[in-house]
N, C-alpha and C positions, 0 to 999 in steps of 0.2 A: 439251727440247721433244719433245712426243709425235710419233711417226711416224704416218703414215697407217695402218699396220698396227695400231699400238697403239689408235688411235681406233676402227677398225673392230672390234677385239676387244672394245671396251667396249660394243658394241651387242649385249648379251646377249638371249636370247629373252624373258626377263622384262621387260627394258627396252623391247624392240620391241612387246610386248603393251600397253605404255602409250601407244602411238601413238594419236592421235585425229584424226578428220577430220569435216568437216561441209560441207554444200552450200547455196549460195544460188542460186536459179534465177529469172531474170526472164523474163516472157513477156507480150506484148501480148494483150489481149482483142480478138477480131476478129469481125466480122459474117460471115454465110455467103458473101457476095460478095467477101470478102477486104478489106473496108474496116475501118478502126479503129472499134471500138465506143466511142461517146462517152457511154455510160451511166455513172452513178456506180459506185464500187467497191461490190460487193454487201454490203448491210448484214448479211445472214445470215452472212457470213464474219468478222464481228467488226470491231473498230476497228483500222484500219491503224496507228494510233499505238501501241497496246498489245498487239496479238495477237502471241504469240511465234513463230508459224510462217507466218502469212499476212498480208502487208502490201502496200504499193505502192512502186514505185521513183520515177522522176521523175514519171510521169503517173498520173492517176486511172485510166487505162485500162491501166496496166502492173503486173500482179500480180508480186509477189516471194514465192517460197516458200522457207522457211528451215528446215533440219533442225537437230537438236541435234548435239552432238559424239559420235561413235561410235567404238568400238574396232575395228569391222570395216567393210570397204567395203560388204558386202552389207546390213548394218544401216542404213547411211546411205542406200543406194539404196531399201531397203524403206520407210523413213520418207518419203522424197521421193515414192514412189509412193502412199503413203497420203494425203499432203497433196494430191497431184494428184486423187485420187478424191473428196476432200471438195469441192475447187473445182469439178470437173466436175459433180458431183451438183447443186451449187447453180446452176451455169450452165444446166444442163438444165432445172431447175425454173423458172428465170426466163425462158427463151426458147431461142434458138438460137445464142448466142455460143459461141465456142471459143477456146482458147489458140493463138495463132500459133506455129508450130513453129520458125521460123527466127530467127536473130539480127538480120538486117536487117529493117526493119519492113514491115508490110502496107501497104495503100493508105492514104495519109495525107491529111487535109484541109489547108487552109492552115495555116501555121505557128502563127498566133495562135489558131486554133481547137482545137489540141491541148490538152486539159485538164491542168493541173498537179495534183499530188497534194494532197488536202485532209485535214487532220488535226485539225480542230476549232478551238475558240477559246481553248484554253489557250495560255500563253506558249510552251511547247515546241512545240505543234502549229502555231501561227502562224509560229514561226521556221523550221520544216521547210518550210512552203509558201513563205515568202519566199525561203529558200535556193534552192528550185526555180525561183521566178520569176527570181532572179538568173542561174541557169544558162541559162534561156531567153533572157534579154537578152544574155548573154555568148556563147553558142555556137549559139543557135537551138534551138527545141523539137524539130525533126526529128531532130537528132543525138542528143538525149537519149532518144529512143524506141528506140534500138538496145539490144538485150537480150543477155544472156550468162550464163555460169556463173561464180560465184566459189567457189573451193575453199579451205577453211580447213584447216590442217594443223599439228599440234604433235607434239613428241616430248619426253618427260620428260628432264631433265638437261641440256638445251641452254642454254648461256649466251647473253647478248646477242651476244657476238662470234661464237659458233657460228651463230646465226640470220643475222647479217649476212654471214658467209661463204657460207651457203646462198643468200642473196639475190643476192650477187654472181655466184655460179656459175650460178644460174637465169637471171639477166639476160643473161649471156654466151651461153647456149645456147638462149634462149627462141625464137629464130627457127625452131629445129627443130620445136618444138611447133606453131607456126603452119603450117609446111609439112606436117606429118603429120596434124594434127587440125583445121586450119581448115575451116569448113563454111559460109562465106558468100561464094561467088563471084558471086552474082547479087542483084539488088535490084529492088523495084518502081520503075517510072519516076517515081512521084510523089516519091520520096525525093530525086532529083537534079533535079527540075524547077526551071528557072531558075538552075542552078549549072553552072559549067564542070566538065566531066568527060571522061574518055577511054573511057567504057564503050560497048559495042556492043549493038545491039538483039538480043533473044533472044525470038522470038515476040511476042505482043501484050501490051504493058504491062510488059515485063521488060527490064532492062539487065544486062549482065554484062561481066566482064573476062576474056578468054581466058587460061587457065592460072592464074587467081587462086585463092587458097585462102581468105583472110580479108579481105574488104573491110571488115569491122568494125574491124579493127586497122590498116587502111591510111589513105591520105590522105583518103578520103571518109568514114571512119568516126569512131571515138571519139578525135579528136585535138584539140589546142589549140595554135594558134600562140603564144599568150601563154605557155603553160606550157613551150613549147620554149625559152624564155629561162631556165628554172630549171636551176640546176646543183646538183642534189640529190646529196649525198655519201652513199655506202653504206659508207664505211670503218668506221664504228662508230655506236653509238646517239647519242653526243654530237654527231657531225658531222651525222647525219641530222636530229636534232631542231633543230639550228641552221639547217639549210637550210629546213626547213618553217616555222620561226618567222620567218625572213626573208620568205618568201612570204606569210605571214599578216599581216605588218605593213608590207610595201612597197606604197605606192600605185601604181596602174597607170593611166596617163592615159586609156586608152579606157574603163576602168570608172569613173573619176572623171567622165567625160562623161555616163555613164548616170545617175549620182547615186544617193543612197540612197533618196530619195523623188521621186515625180513631182509636178507642180504641184498635183494634187488631194489630196496628202497620203498616197497609197497607197505602200507600200514597193516599190521596184524590186529591191533586193538587200540582203543583210545588211551588206556592206562594200564599199569601193571598192579594196581591196587585191587583189593578184594572186590570192590564194585567199580565198574567204569563210570557209571552214572546212577542216579537215584532209582530209575525205573528198572534196573537190573535186580533189585531186591524182590524176592519172590514171596511176598506176604499173602496170606489168604484174604486180608482186608487191609487197606492202606488209607491213611488220611491224605487228602489232596487239596490243592488250591490251583485255580486257573493262573497260569503264569503269563507275564509280559514277554514280548519278543526279546530274546537273548538272556532271559532270566533263568537261573537255576531253580528247580522245584523246591529244594531245601531252603533257599533264600526266601522264596515266596511264602512258604509255611511260617518261617520265623518272623517275617515282617508283617504278615497280614492274617496269620492264623488259619485254622482248618476251615475250608469252605464246604466240603462234602467228603463222603467216604466212598471208596471203590472196593466192591466185593468181587473177588477174583477166583472163587473156587467152583463156579457153576459149569458143569459139562454142557456141551451141546446135546439137546434131546432130539434124536433122529425121528421121533414121532410127532414133533411139533412143527408146524409149517414155518 
């Protein structure tokens, strides 16, 4: 059995230069007065279904910027900056919208007024919108407008077991990242309107929690009581895949009550199971694999193993450009 010293010695400069990282950044489009922009995704930014770098997340009003995989931190940040410039140039040409800089959302309208992402009439595009409709029914649309940073990272030569050891270590110490880098201690009062909360007022129209770091990752944030029942195993790829397969096939009474379709024949959600698809699982870090067209993420993981990890707990920092 290799000792820790042996394993560290295997991290040669050449191997470390093979490290890759990429960034996915979500941001709401907001009006000058701080209200959510309800306009469609700008057509000049391309199709959110097929554009490799500019898409939408849950809402039509929620832009997602995606870099490629880079060998250096600076290269990833430079590309993110360039994508930002393209988006802001178009927003300026269209009017006076801007990207909201915080993870917790700007001023929101009523829940049912928040527009879900639209991806065209193809089967793939319709499935993406129906999935988001399901998220709205399950968790509420306000929760889905919370934005953040997803950080993708890989190192050549890591086995599936190595990646899952990394994931277990990360999950054990993730609270330190939330303490040091959390950047969402306050929220617009529209986000908690009609909900039980323990927030205190901060000026006009803002609520906060004293000494909080990340409301986004707390009880009022991106949480799911239903997913709290999941016992996802990170012992190994086989156990992790079995855990997700169970969630993808286990009927959940509250979601069965919603139904697949409404009386008018429109779709409410993709499935009545605990998870509609793999991406609905809200882990702070997830093993990932680039998928082929039409392939399920779980099948890709089982067939070809872990390719990289996706870190999902980082707030947007309003003080970083």
